[in-house]
N, C-alpha and C positions, 0 to 999 in steps of 0.2 A: 374448358381452360379459362381461368379469370386472371385478369391484370388489374392491379391497384394503380389507378392513374392519378397524376396531379391534377390541380385545378387552375394552375398558372404555368406560363412558359418561363423556364429558368433562364434560357440564353436565346436571344432572338437572331436568326439569320437574316432576315429582311422584314422591314415594316414600312408601310406606305399606303397609298390610294390604289385600289383596283380601278381599272379603267374600261370604259366600254369602246367598241371599235368607233372611231371618229368618223368614219364613212357612213355609218348607219343612222346617226342621230344628229340633229343640229345642236348648238350650244343652249338653246332654250329648254331642251329636254335632256341636258346632261345629268348623269347620276354618277356618284362615286362613293366607295365603301373604303373605310380604313381597316386594313387587315395586318396581321403579324403571322409570319411563319417562323417557328422555332428551329433551332439548329437540330439537325437530324442526330439522334443518338443510337450508337451501335454497340452490341454486346456479341461475344461468342454465344451461339444459340444453346449449346448444351449446358453451358454454365447458367445462362440466364433463365432457361425454362425449367431447370431443376428446381430453383427457388419458387417457381410458380406452381408447378404440378406436384411438388413434394417427393419426386422421385427422379432418378436418372433418366434424362431424355436421350433416347437412342435414334440417331439419324437414319433415314432409309439408306438402303444399299445403293451403290453406284459411284462412290468415291468423290461425291460433291462437298464443297465446304458450305456451312450454314451460319447465318448470323441473325440476330433479333434486331429489327430496326424500328425505331419509334419515330413517329412524325407527329407534329403538333401545329395547329393553327389557331388564331383568335380573330373573331369578327366582331366588330363594333356595331351598335344599332345605327341605321341610317337616320340622317336628320330629315325633318319635314315629314310629310304623309307618305312614307315609304316603308316597306317591311321586307324582311329577308324571307325568301321562299325556299330556297334550296342552295346547297353547295356540293361541289365535287373536288376531292383532293386526289390527284393522280400521281402515280410513282412510275418512273420509266427506268428500266434496268437494261444494261448491256454489258458484255464482257469487255474488260480493259485490253486484252489482247486482240489485235486485229485478226489474228489467225484462227481464233475460236469460231466455232460455227454458230448459226442462228439458234437462238433458244438456250445458249450456254449459261445464261443468267436469267433467273425468273424467280417469281414469288411462290415459295413452296406452300404457304398457309397465310391467312389474313385474319386479324382480330379487330374488332368484332366482326363476325361473318354477317351477323344480323342483329340488331338491336331494336326492340319494339316497346311501344307504350300501349297498354290496353285501355280501351274505351269500353266502359260498361254501363248499360242502361237496362231498366225494366219495363217492359211493354205491358200495360194492363188492358184486358179484353173486356170492354164495357159496351160495345156497339154491337149491332147485329139485329136480327135474331140468332144468327149463328156465324162464327168466324172460323176460318181454317188457316192455319200457318204450316204448310208443308203436311205433315202427317198428324199434326196436332189439332184436334176439334175442340173448340170452345163455345159453350152456350151461355147465353144470358141467364143470370141468377147464380152461376156457380161462384162459390166463395173462394177468394184467393186465386182467381184464374189469371195468371201472368206468365210472360215469357222473358227469360233474362237473355239480353242481347250483348254479345261480346265481340269486339273487333280490335285486332292488334294492328297498330299503325307502325310501319317501320320508319324509324328516325334515323338509323344508320344501316346502310346495306352495302356490303362488299361484293365486288365483282373482279374476276380475272385471277382467281388462284390457279397456280400452275403456269401462268403466262408472264411475259416480260413487262406488260404494261397494265398492272392492276390499278383499281381505284375505288374509293369509298363515296357513296353519295349520302349527303345529309338532308334531312327534310325537317322543316319547322313544325313543332308541335307545342301546344300551350304547356305540356308537362315537361318538354325538353327543348328550350329555345335555342336558335342557332347562334345568337349572340353570346360570346364568352369563348372559352378554350375547349377545343376538341382534341383528343388523343387517340391515335390508331397506331397498331402494330402489324408488322409483317415479318414472317421468317423467310429471308431471302436466301438463294442457293446459287452457287457458282460452280459448274461443272469442271473436272480436271482440264487444265489448258486454258481456262478462261482468264487467268491472271488476276483475278478479283472482279469487282463490279464496278462500273461507272453509273451513277444514279443521279436522277433529277426529279424534282417535285414541281407539280403545277397546281394551280387553284383557279376554279371558276365559280363564281357565284351568281345566283339569279335573284334579282330584286324586283318587286312589284313597285312600279312608279306611282306618283300622286295621281296619274291619269288613268290607272288601272291596267296599263300595259306591263309586260314582262321585259326585263333588260338584263343581258348576260354581261358580266364584268370578269376581266381577267387580269393577269399580271402584266405590268409594263415590261419592256424589254430589258431594262437595267436590272430587273429583279432576278432574271435567270442566272447571272453570273454568281448570285449568292446562294443558289438553290441546286447546284450541281456539285457532286461530292463523291468521293471514292469509298468503297467498301472493300476490304477493311482499311 
C-alpha cells in the first residue's frame, strides 16, 4: 500500500523548541531544537483507503469503526556543531467512553511499516594468495573477482501495530535526512462501545552534541494541550 505524502505541513498544531530535562544537564550544555507538529488529519478509512489501493477496502469483522489518521512533524537543523541522530513520534489511543474496556482503541495498521535506504558497494578481491568470503573462494589472478555488498538501512521503522500506543522511529541517513517534514499514517480502530477515540501525540528527538554526547529532547508541557484530539 502506498501513500502520496506532501512535503510541507499545511496546518501547524504546535511549533516551538524541544527541551531537554533541566535536571540532567547544566546550562552550559543546553541543547534545543525547533520542531513543528502538524494538525492531525482524519478520514473514514473505507473512503480514504479505496483511493489508495484502487478498490473497496473491507474492514475486518468485529464491528469496530476505522479511521485513517495522518501525523506530521518538521525538524529544523540544529545550530552549531550538532546533528540530528534519531526521532520518535508516538501515538497514544484510548476509548472516549470510560466504560469501554482496555484495548477498545488501537492502531489496526501503520504506514510505513518500514522504509529503508540501500547502501551498495563492490568489494574487489586482490589480496591473498587466497581469500574466502563465506562459501565464495577467490584466488589471485582471477579476472573480475568481486563481491557486491548490499545493506538496507532502516530510516523509518514502525512499532506497535494492533496496540494502543504505537510509534515510528526515524533515523538519520545521508540519503534521507531527518531535517524537514515527515508524514506517517495509521488506520486506527474503536471497538463497539468505545464512543470514539481520544488520541495524543508525543515527539522525542536525539541530538549529538558538540562534545560528542547524545541528548534526548522532548515536548514542553504546554505543547500537550495542542496535541490531544478526538477521533472522529
